[in-house]
C-alpha positions as CSV (number, residue, x, y, z in Angstrom):
1,M,143.3,80.3,136.6
2,A,145.7,79.9,139.5
3,T,148.5,82.4,138.7
4,A,150.5,81.1,141.7
5,Y,150.5,77.7,140.1
6,W,152.0,79.0,136.9
7,Q,154.5,81.2,138.8
8,R,155.9,78.0,140.4
9,V,156.1,76.5,136.9
10,L,158.1,79.5,135.7
11,A,160.3,79.4,138.8
12,G,161.0,75.7,138.0
13,G,162.4,76.6,134.6
14,L,159.2,75.8,132.7
15,A,159.5,72.1,133.2
16,V,156.2,70.5,132.2
17,P,154.2,69.7,135.4
18,T,153.4,66.1,136.0
19,D,150.4,66.6,138.3
20,R,148.0,67.4,135.4
21,P,147.5,66.1,131.9
22,L,149.3,68.1,129.2
23,V,146.0,68.7,127.3
24,D,144.5,70.4,130.4
25,L,147.6,72.5,130.9
26,T,147.5,73.6,127.3
27,A,143.8,74.4,127.3
28,E,144.4,76.6,130.4
29,L,147.4,78.4,128.7
30,A,145.4,78.9,125.5
31,T,142.7,80.7,127.6
32,M,145.3,82.8,129.2
33,L,146.6,84.0,125.8
34,G,143.5,86.2,125.7
35,S,144.0,87.7,129.2
36,P,144.0,91.5,129.3
37,D,146.6,91.2,132.1
38,P,150.1,91.3,130.5
39,A,151.5,89.5,133.5
40,V,149.3,86.5,132.7
41,R,149.4,86.7,128.9
42,D,153.0,87.8,128.2
43,G,154.5,86.8,131.4
44,I,153.2,83.3,131.7
45,A,151.1,81.9,128.7
46,C,153.2,83.0,125.8
47,P,156.6,82.1,127.2
48,A,155.4,78.8,128.6
49,M,153.8,77.6,125.3
50,A,156.7,79.0,123.2
51,T,159.2,77.2,125.4
52,W,157.4,73.9,125.3
53,I,157.0,74.1,121.5
54,E,160.8,74.8,121.1
55,R,161.7,71.9,123.5
56,G,159.6,69.5,121.5
57,V,156.9,68.9,124.1
58,Y,154.2,69.1,121.5
59,D,156.0,67.3,118.7
60,D,153.5,64.4,118.7
61,L,150.6,66.9,118.9
62,I,151.9,69.6,116.6
63,S,149.1,69.5,114.0
64,G,146.4,69.8,116.7
65,L,148.3,72.6,118.5
66,G,148.7,74.5,115.2
67,D,145.0,74.1,114.4
68,G,144.2,75.4,117.9
69,M,146.3,78.5,117.4
70,A,144.8,79.0,113.9
71,T,141.3,78.9,115.5
72,G,142.5,81.6,117.9
73,L,143.1,83.9,115.0
74,G,139.3,84.2,114.5
75,V,138.3,85.0,118.0
76,G,136.6,88.4,117.8
77,L,138.0,89.1,114.3
78,G,136.6,92.3,113.0
79,E,136.4,93.9,116.4
80,R,138.4,97.0,117.2
81,D,139.7,98.4,120.4
82,T,138.5,95.3,122.4
83,D,140.4,92.8,124.4
84,T,139.9,90.0,121.9
85,V,142.9,91.3,120.0
86,F,145.2,89.7,122.6
87,R,144.0,86.2,121.8
88,R,144.4,86.8,118.1
89,S,147.8,88.4,118.3
90,C,149.3,85.8,120.7
91,S,147.8,83.0,118.5
92,A,149.6,84.4,115.5
93,L,152.9,84.6,117.5
94,L,152.5,81.0,118.7
95,L,151.4,79.6,115.3
96,G,154.7,81.1,114.1
97,E,156.5,79.1,116.8
98,V,154.7,76.0,115.6
99,I,155.7,76.5,112.0
100,G,159.3,77.3,113.2
101,R,159.4,74.0,115.0
102,D,158.2,72.3,111.9
103,N,160.9,74.1,109.9
104,A,163.5,72.5,112.2
105,A,162.0,69.0,112.7
106,R,159.6,68.4,109.8
107,L,156.6,67.3,111.9
108,A,153.5,68.4,110.0
109,P,152.3,67.4,106.5
110,P,153.1,70.1,103.9
111,A,149.4,70.6,103.2
112,K,148.9,71.4,106.9
113,V,151.6,74.0,106.9
114,L,150.1,75.6,103.8
115,E,146.7,75.6,105.5
116,W,148.2,77.5,108.4
117,A,149.8,79.9,106.0
118,D,146.4,80.6,104.4
119,R,144.9,81.1,107.9
120,I,147.6,83.6,108.9
121,V,147.5,85.7,105.7
122,T,143.7,85.8,105.7
123,W,143.6,86.9,109.4
124,Y,146.4,89.4,108.8
125,L,144.5,91.2,106.0
126,R,141.2,91.2,107.9
127,E,142.6,92.3,111.3
128,R,141.2,95.7,112.3
129,D,142.7,96.2,115.7
130,L,146.1,97.7,114.8
131,R,147.1,99.0,118.2
132,G,150.7,98.5,119.3
133,Y,150.7,99.3,123.0
134,V,147.5,99.5,125.1
135,P,147.8,101.4,128.4
136,G,147.2,99.2,131.3
137,R,147.1,96.1,129.1
138,G,150.5,96.0,127.4
139,R,151.3,95.0,123.9
140,A,148.6,94.1,121.4
141,H,151.0,94.1,118.4
142,A,148.8,92.2,116.0
143,V,150.7,93.7,113.0
144,A,154.1,92.9,114.5
145,H,153.2,89.4,115.5
146,G,151.7,88.7,112.1
147,A,154.8,89.9,110.4
148,D,156.9,87.6,112.7
149,A,154.7,84.7,111.6
150,I,155.1,85.6,108.0
151,G,158.8,85.7,108.4
152,V,158.8,82.2,109.8
153,L,156.6,81.0,107.0
154,A,159.1,82.4,104.5
155,R,161.6,79.9,105.8
156,S,159.4,76.9,105.5
157,P,160.5,74.3,102.9
158,H,156.9,73.8,102.0
159,V,156.5,77.4,100.8
160,G,157.6,77.9,97.2
161,T,158.1,80.9,94.9
162,P,154.3,81.5,94.3
163,E,153.7,81.5,98.1
164,L,156.6,83.8,98.7
165,I,155.3,86.3,96.3
166,V,151.9,86.1,98.0
167,L,153.6,86.9,101.4
168,L,155.2,90.0,99.9
169,D,151.9,91.1,98.5
170,V,150.2,90.5,101.9
171,I,152.8,92.7,103.6
172,A,152.3,95.5,101.1
173,D,148.5,95.2,101.4
174,R,148.6,95.3,105.1
175,V,150.9,98.4,105.3
176,I,149.0,100.3,102.6
177,S,145.5,99.6,104.0
178,A,146.3,100.5,107.6
179,D,144.2,103.4,108.7
180,V,146.4,104.4,111.6
181,V,150.1,105.2,111.8
182,L,152.0,102.1,112.8
183,H,154.4,103.5,115.4
184,A,155.3,100.6,117.7
185,G,158.1,99.0,115.6
186,E,155.8,97.3,113.1
187,P,157.5,98.6,110.0
188,D,160.8,97.1,111.2
189,R,159.2,93.7,111.9
190,M,157.6,93.8,108.5
191,A,160.9,94.6,106.9
192,M,162.5,91.7,108.7
193,A,159.8,89.4,107.3
194,V,160.5,90.8,103.8
195,M,164.2,90.0,104.3
196,E,163.3,86.4,105.1
197,V,161.5,86.2,101.7
198,L,164.5,87.8,100.0
199,R,167.0,85.5,101.6
200,R,165.4,82.5,99.9
201,D,166.5,83.9,96.6
202,D,163.5,82.5,94.9
203,V,161.7,85.7,94.0
204,P,163.4,87.4,91.1
205,L,164.2,91.1,91.0
206,R,161.7,91.7,88.2
207,V,159.0,90.8,90.7
208,I,160.6,92.7,93.6
209,E,161.0,96.0,91.7
210,P,157.2,96.5,91.0
211,W,156.5,95.5,94.6
212,I,158.7,98.3,95.8
213,A,157.2,100.6,93.2
214,R,153.8,99.9,94.6
215,L,155.0,100.9,98.1
216,A,156.6,104.0,96.7
217,G,153.3,104.9,94.9
218,S,151.6,104.9,98.3
219,A,154.4,106.6,100.1
220,G,154.4,109.8,97.9
221,S,152.3,112.9,98.1
222,T,148.5,112.5,98.2
223,A,145.5,114.8,98.0
224,D,144.0,113.4,101.2
225,V,143.1,115.9,104.0
226,D,145.9,114.3,106.1
227,P,148.5,113.2,103.6
228,Y,150.9,112.0,106.3
229,L,148.4,109.4,107.5
230,A,148.3,107.8,104.0
231,T,152.0,108.0,103.4
232,A,153.6,107.3,106.8
233,N,153.3,103.5,106.9
234,P,154.6,102.7,103.4
235,Q,157.3,105.3,103.8
236,A,158.3,103.7,107.1
237,L,158.5,100.3,105.5
238,L,160.6,101.5,102.7
239,R,163.1,103.1,105.1
240,A,163.1,100.1,107.4
241,L,163.7,97.8,104.5
242,Y,166.6,99.9,103.2
243,L,168.2,99.7,106.6
244,Q,167.8,96.0,106.7
245,V,169.2,95.4,103.3
246,E,172.1,97.8,104.0
247,L,173.0,96.8,107.5
248,A,171.6,93.4,108.5
249,G,173.7,90.3,108.6
250,D,173.1,87.6,106.0
251,P,172.1,90.0,103.2
252,P,169.9,88.7,100.3
253,P,171.8,87.7,97.1
254,V,170.1,90.6,95.3
255,R,171.4,93.1,97.8
256,A,173.4,95.4,95.5
257,D,170.6,95.8,92.9
258,L,168.0,96.0,95.6
259,L,169.7,98.9,97.3
260,L,169.7,100.9,94.1
261,V,166.0,100.3,93.6
262,L,165.3,101.3,97.2
263,V,167.4,104.4,96.9
264,E,165.5,105.5,93.8
265,A,162.2,104.8,95.5
266,L,163.2,106.9,98.6
267,R,164.5,109.7,96.5
268,A,161.3,109.8,94.5
269,T,159.1,109.9,97.6
270,N,161.3,112.4,99.5
271,S,162.3,114.8,96.7
272,S,162.5,117.8,99.0
273,T,165.1,116.1,101.3
274,L,166.7,113.4,99.3
275,A,167.1,115.1,95.9
276,K,170.3,114.2,94.0
277,P,173.0,116.9,94.4
278,R,173.1,119.3,91.4
């Protein structure tokens, strides 16, 4: 891979080069998504592909590009603490860009978008490399990028109420099953994805309440040797979601009721610090 070539492309405002076929450029960029060098991966490949998707360069090829990114989700899946996480994580990020482009321009068949949705959630639950930042290699961020993709999916017109409920459950499953503390902004990104589901106003509060209760059940005290490892992530998601519902622009229609539910969940799981005044 000639980094100097791509640096010239960046310097030229990411105009699509005319000296090589688009398919060859794309194949090279896809390989670069898995580079352990953040200057190559995050500095060139991700921004180049994301920009071209947004500009409509791939509009006639969107289904093939999405399938290629979905395939990238399986590269090395099941491995932990290896460099293959970069290809999976960047593939999730860019598959989200593809779906976002479809949200805006309606380019892919509905069945194809739902197929991508299935690939994303299957990968998200099976991903075992949960590192946020890797010294010398930059951001891995599989959990954060997966949450971003789920947030984009939640805005898709092809995703209905049943699928939105599945997306909520996937986020809960992911945060509860994590065996490391997610400390690189992942709970905030997951809360943002939940907000996208809530803004659709298609999931009733009677479904949201037990979903929050499930998180609260995992965020309370536990008999584990290290109780904070088991409770930290769901607790962080509850807090991040409360802040989003309280402060974010474009609040969901159920905001008032949802705040009450979240306050009760936070009080119940933080009784020593958030007990009601006597």
